[in-house]
Every structure is written in C-alpha cells, then in structure tokens.
C-alpha positions as CSV (number, residue, x, y, z in Angstrom):
1,X,-66.7,55.6,80.0
2,X,-68.4,58.9,80.3
3,X,-70.6,59.8,83.2
4,X,-73.9,58.8,81.5
5,X,-72.5,55.4,80.4
6,X,-71.1,54.9,83.9
7,X,-74.5,55.6,85.5
8,X,-76.3,53.3,83.0
9,X,-73.8,50.5,83.7
10,X,-74.2,51.1,87.4
11,X,-78.0,50.9,87.2
12,X,-77.8,47.7,85.1
13,X,-75.4,46.2,87.6
14,X,-77.7,47.1,90.6
15,X,-80.7,45.6,88.7
16,X,-78.6,42.4,88.2
17,X,-77.8,42.3,91.9
18,X,-81.5,42.5,92.7
19,X,-82.4,39.8,90.2
20,X,-79.7,37.5,91.2
21,X,-80.3,37.9,94.9
22,X,-83.8,36.7,94.6
23,X,-82.6,33.6,92.7
24,X,-79.8,32.9,95.2
25,X,-82.4,33.0,98.1
26,X,-84.7,30.7,96.3
27,X,-81.9,28.3,95.5
28,X,-80.7,28.4,99.1
29,X,-84.1,27.2,100.2
30,X,-84.3,24.6,97.5
31,X,-80.9,23.3,98.3
32,X,-82.2,21.8,101.5
33,X,-84.5,19.5,99.5
34,X,-82.3,19.2,96.4
35,X,-78.5,19.4,97.2
36,X,-77.8,19.1,93.5
37,X,-78.6,22.8,93.1
38,X,-75.6,23.8,95.3
39,X,-73.3,24.4,92.3
40,X,-75.9,26.6,90.7
41,X,-76.4,28.6,93.9
42,X,-72.6,28.9,94.2
43,X,-72.3,30.2,90.6
44,X,-75.0,32.8,91.2
45,X,-73.2,33.8,94.5
46,X,-69.9,34.2,92.6
47,X,-71.7,36.4,90.0
48,X,-73.2,38.5,92.7
49,X,-69.8,39.0,94.3
50,X,-68.3,40.1,91.0
51,X,-71.0,42.5,90.2
52,X,-71.0,43.9,93.8
53,X,-67.2,44.3,93.5
54,X,-67.5,46.1,90.2
55,X,-70.0,48.5,91.7
56,X,-67.9,49.2,94.8
57,X,-64.7,49.5,92.6
58,X,-66.5,52.1,90.4
59,X,-67.6,54.0,93.5
60,X,-64.1,54.1,94.9
61,X,-62.7,55.1,91.5
62,X,-65.3,57.9,91.3
63,X,-64.4,59.1,94.8
64,X,-60.7,59.2,94.0
65,X,-61.3,61.1,90.8
66,X,-63.7,63.6,92.5
67,X,-61.1,64.1,95.4
68,X,-58.4,64.9,92.9
69,X,-60.6,67.3,90.8
70,X,-61.7,69.3,93.9
C-alpha cells in the first residue's frame, strides 16, 4: 500500500472502531436484561480487537520503516 492508501485504510479502521465501540457499549448494557446478546457482544469485541491490532501493527510497521529510512 502506498502512503495515501495506508492513511485511508487507517481512517476507515478508526471509524470502524468508533462505530463498533458504541454498539459494544449498548450491547453490554442490554446483556444485563437479555443474556442472549452476549455472543453478539463478544463477536463485536473480537472485531474491535482485530481492527485495533491492525491499526497498532501498521503504526509499528511505519515506525520501523521510518527508523530504517532516517
């Protein structure tokens, strides 16, 4: 990916984290009344973890690349 594509992907990933975080919070509250939503909340939590890892992995990769260039 070039720098522009990487930045667009990162922005989309950050938007996804913001969106999914709101759903996870709502489902956590709802889970108290309807335990059946636990698997859905867990799935969203897993997706959040994967997206967050992708973002942090890209940041680490960028730092490594920048350190070797300079």
